[in-house]
C-alpha atoms as one frame of an Amber mdcrd trajectory, in Angstrom:
protein
   3.914  -2.437  18.459   3.690   1.313  18.002   6.875   2.823  16.535   7.415
   5.991  18.503  10.292   7.340  16.378   9.621   9.903  13.796  11.814   9.043
  10.870  13.357  11.485   8.441  12.475  11.643   4.652  15.783  13.032   3.711
  19.422  12.295   4.847  20.286  11.196   8.327  21.954  13.668  10.712  23.365
  12.792  14.146  21.088  13.720  17.027  22.017  16.859  18.844  21.908  17.508
  22.634  18.593  18.416  23.997  19.421  22.127  24.239  20.123  22.281  20.530
  17.193  20.096  19.586  14.701  22.612  20.785  16.190  25.167  18.520  17.174
  23.337  15.434  14.176  21.212  14.173  14.431  20.491  10.372  13.136  18.096
   7.590  16.382  16.159   7.990  16.592  15.800  11.762  16.270  12.482  13.540
  13.698  13.094  16.344  13.035  10.807  19.306   9.171  11.247  19.847   8.879
  10.549  23.448  11.777  12.852  24.298  10.273  15.418  21.995   6.911  15.201
  23.934   8.781  15.916  27.183  10.487  18.896  25.589   6.964  20.075  24.431
   5.641  19.627  27.895   7.997  22.326  29.100   5.965  24.631  26.873   2.851
  23.349  28.549   1.340  21.845  25.414   1.323  18.418  23.762  -0.192  19.952
  20.660   3.114  21.729  20.040   4.863  18.332  19.552   2.178  17.219  17.009
   2.297  20.425  15.075   6.027  20.469  14.724   6.245  16.744  13.783   3.836
  17.459  10.886   5.776  20.553   9.873   9.006  18.599   9.274   7.273  16.247
   6.892   7.377  13.099   9.066   4.514  11.178  10.664   4.111   8.610  13.558
   2.460   5.472  12.493  -0.687   4.320  14.314  -2.467   1.082  14.301  -4.171
  -0.281  11.205  -7.881   0.527  11.128  -9.408  -0.750   7.885  -8.551  -2.748
   4.733  -7.023  -0.520   1.986  -9.903  -1.320  -0.455 -12.425   0.203   1.945
 -10.650   3.516   2.368 -12.390   6.554   1.072 -11.143  10.034   0.250 -12.751
  13.266  -0.613 -12.176  15.286  -3.927 -11.641  18.989  -3.895 -15.328  19.562
  -4.612 -16.345  17.674  -1.460 -17.428  14.496  -3.083 -16.511  11.156  -1.440
 -14.721   8.427  -3.460 -13.700   4.854  -2.515 -10.649   3.127  -3.659 -12.767
   0.142  -4.606 -14.261   2.479  -7.361 -11.113   1.865  -9.317 -11.324  -1.956
  -9.114 -10.317  -3.416 -12.586  -7.658  -0.715 -13.157  -4.057  -0.523 -12.240
  -3.877   2.349  -9.626  -0.850   4.403  -8.747  -1.650   6.066  -5.372   0.621
   8.845  -4.175   0.485  10.342  -0.712   1.826  13.873  -0.315   1.350  17.139
   1.520   1.943  20.827   0.625   4.300  21.194   3.590   6.436  18.310   2.317
   9.396  19.707   0.330  10.176  16.535  -1.625   6.481  16.289  -2.567   6.709
  19.696  -4.285   9.271  18.288  -6.656   7.619  14.766  -7.138   4.073  16.054
  -7.873   4.864  17.800 -11.192   6.802  14.717 -12.311   3.884  12.444 -11.547
   1.464  14.724 -13.295   3.556  14.653 -16.390   3.964  10.832 -16.317   0.132
  10.467 -15.777  -0.346  12.358 -19.139   2.175  10.087 -20.877   0.114   7.027
 -19.717  -3.331   8.595 -20.291  -4.203   6.007 -23.028  -3.109   3.071 -20.878
  -5.057   0.994 -18.404  -3.782   2.830 -15.341  -5.089   5.753 -13.167  -2.808
   8.128 -11.204  -4.279   9.423  -7.952  -2.763  11.689  -5.359  -4.121  12.002
  -1.782  -3.046  14.915   0.431  -2.379  14.701   4.122  -3.226  18.455   4.468
  -6.202  19.485   6.499  -9.272  18.300   4.592 -11.301  21.202   6.019  -9.024
  23.674   4.407  -8.450  22.661   0.768  -7.492  26.232  -0.369  -3.745  25.614
   0.243  -3.934  22.382  -1.869  -5.795  24.240  -4.654  -3.257  27.057  -4.771
  -0.404  24.555  -4.954  -2.041  22.592  -7.801  -2.850  25.808  -9.720   0.739
  27.154  -9.200   2.427  23.936 -10.303  -0.173  23.214 -13.056  -0.935  19.687
 -11.645  -3.468  17.766 -13.629  -3.576  14.666 -11.392  -6.919  13.829  -9.710
  -6.307  15.013  -6.140  -8.087  13.978  -3.024  -7.881  14.878   0.642  -8.560
  12.901   3.791  -5.352  10.870   4.150  -3.902  10.475   7.652  -0.893   8.716
   9.214  -3.189   5.639   9.706  -3.775   5.535   5.965  -0.055   5.193   5.355
   0.120   2.385   7.874  -2.812   0.607   6.210  -0.741   0.530   2.951   2.428
  -0.486   4.916   4.110   2.748   3.658   5.918   3.499   6.947   5.783   7.104
   8.358   7.214   9.337   5.787   5.843  11.367   2.768   5.961  11.374  -0.036
   4.985   7.757  -0.415   3.684   5.704  -3.325   1.796   2.432  -3.684   0.948
   0.720  -7.011  -2.079  -1.641  -6.998  -2.918  -4.259  -9.521  -6.315  -4.542
 -11.227  -7.735  -6.657  -8.360  -6.678  -4.105  -5.831  -3.655  -6.046  -4.481
  -0.565  -4.075  -3.709   2.431  -4.805  -6.048   4.862  -2.003  -5.498   5.633
   0.424  -2.729   7.934   3.380  -2.900   8.777   5.042   0.366  10.254   8.497
  -0.043  10.611  10.651  -3.200  10.354   8.640  -6.316  12.230   9.187  -9.577
  10.687   9.081 -13.095  12.577   5.716 -13.531  11.247   4.309 -10.254   7.680
   5.034 -11.467   7.911   4.134 -15.177   9.853   0.897 -14.759   7.082  -0.464
 -12.422   4.129   0.871 -14.428   5.595  -0.547 -17.670   6.129  -3.849 -16.064
   2.567  -4.093 -14.919   1.229  -3.082 -18.274   3.411  -5.729 -20.063   2.987
  -9.429 -20.154   5.063  -9.580 -17.044   7.379 -12.229 -18.475  10.525 -10.296
 -17.440  12.015  -9.906 -13.979   9.881  -7.627 -11.791  11.332  -4.362 -10.304
  11.760  -4.408  -6.517   8.477  -4.608  -4.743   9.698  -2.238  -2.013  11.884
   0.733  -2.599  13.089   2.946   0.185  14.478   6.284  -1.043  15.675   7.740
   2.243
């Protein structure tokens, strides 16, 4: 069943009356999507609702469309890549966007960790939910933050749903060598969140596994 609530990726704040909701939209607000659409209708545009929902870093979750292994993304030079290309390797796949404030803190951390694990049997990938037709904003962000991760575009809210990552960014999934999902992190990850899971996958796995699902919001 379609979840029509847009969920926050930061702390919860009590919903405000309608008159205030139209004036105080923020990344930490709880927003009722059907109600929001009615508000937007007063401005004679449904598109306003979609635009503002994206701008606060939260996404509605549509129905699943295709198996994760068949998903494809586009690199910043325009070349298409499939997730199945990385079969045989452990894959850390992060979803982010330039308009997502927690992502701006998380991306440099992931980039540094990927360098630390460069000699290991794991690949770090980042896929942006920014408009794939306008990669210039993504490129400027990567240059400014000195991000060395392989970065792709083409992710959508449906992509997050395919990976059972809910409806917030940032979000991270770690896949085993056969492409099966092992760990999911919903919300901003810490260095410990990432390293403990990567280290476990690279080990003989005789110790207790970290939590398979971590919700950091």
